[in-house]
matplotlib code that plots the C-alpha trace (Angstrom):
import matplotlib.pyplot as plt

x = [0.0, 1.3, -1.1, 0.1, -1.8, -1.4, 0.4, -1.2, -4.7, -6.7, -9.4, -6.5, -5.2, -8.7, -9.4, -6.0, -6.7, -10.3, -8.9, -6.1, -8.1, -9.0, -5.9, -4.3, -7.2, -7.9, -4.1, -3.9, -7.0, -5.2, -1.9, -3.8, -5.5, -2.3, -0.5, -3.3, -3.4, -1.5, 1.1, 0.0, -2.9, -3.2, -4.9, -7.9, -8.2, -7.6, -10.4, -12.7, -11.9, -12.5, -15.5, -13.1, -12.8, -9.6, -9.1, -9.0, -6.6, -3.9, -2.7, -2.6, -0.5, 1.9, 2.2, 2.9, 5.5, 7.0, 7.2, 8.9, 6.0, 5.1, 6.9, 6.2, 5.8, 5.3, 2.6, -0.9, -3.8, -6.8, -10.6, -10.0, -7.0, -4.5, -1.4, -1.3, 1.5, 0.9, 1.8, 3.0, 4.5, 8.2, 10.3, 7.5, 8.7, 4.9]
y = [0.1, 3.5, 5.6, 6.7, 5.6, 5.4, 2.0, 1.6, 2.0, -0.6, 1.9, 4.2, 1.1, 0.3, 3.8, 4.0, 0.6, 1.5, 4.8, 3.1, 2.8, 6.4, 7.8, 8.5, 10.7, 12.4, 13.1, 14.7, 16.8, 17.8, 18.7, 20.8, 22.7, 23.5, 24.6, 26.6, 28.8, 31.9, 31.4, 27.9, 26.5, 24.9, 21.5, 23.0, 25.4, 22.5, 20.6, 23.4, 24.1, 20.5, 19.6, 16.9, 16.2, 16.9, 13.2, 12.6, 15.7, 15.3, 12.0, 12.9, 16.0, 13.7, 11.5, 14.6, 15.7, 12.5, 12.4, 15.9, 17.3, 20.0, 21.9, 23.8, 27.6, 28.9, 29.0, 30.9, 30.9, 28.5, 29.7, 28.3, 30.6, 28.0, 28.1, 25.6, 24.8, 26.5, 23.9, 25.0, 23.4, 22.4, 25.2, 27.8, 30.7, 31.9]
z = [0.0, -0.9, 1.0, 4.6, 7.5, 11.2, 12.1, 15.4, 14.0, 12.1, 11.2, 9.7, 7.7, 6.4, 5.3, 3.4, 1.9, 0.7, -0.8, -2.7, -6.0, -5.9, -4.7, -7.9, -9.2, -5.7, -5.4, -8.9, -8.1, -4.9, -6.6, -9.5, -7.0, -5.0, -8.3, -9.7, -6.6, -6.1, -3.0, -2.1, -0.1, 3.3, 3.7, 5.0, 2.0, -0.5, 1.2, 0.9, -2.6, -3.7, -1.4, 0.4, 4.2, 5.5, 6.5, 2.7, 1.8, 4.5, 3.4, -0.1, 0.6, 2.7, -0.4, -2.7, -0.5, -0.2, -4.0, -4.0, -6.0, -3.4, -0.7, 2.4, 1.4, 4.9, 7.3, 7.7, 10.0, 9.4, 10.0, 13.6, 14.1, 14.1, 12.1, 9.2, 6.7, 3.3, 0.5, -3.1, -6.1, -5.6, -7.3, -7.2, -5.2, -5.1]

ax = plt.figure().add_subplot(projection="3d")
ax.plot(x, y, z, "-o")
ax.set_aspect("equal")
plt.show()
């Protein structure tokens, strides 16, 4: 399995396994959304833009980072006021 999951959680493993057939399409949607933005996006922003829950978006972002397709481009506050990583295309200085 290529999708990340929490090793201590059977539920996390099952969720990752169930997402595997759809991961490539979803990963590309997340990537396209990030690279089409100006200055990058947080996971929350990506989720809102695509209508995807954070529990779906975050593992796909982890995968994109592992594949060196995106990079951390800073931080900004989320709707709740907490700080979150802004993700951008690798090589994009935003």
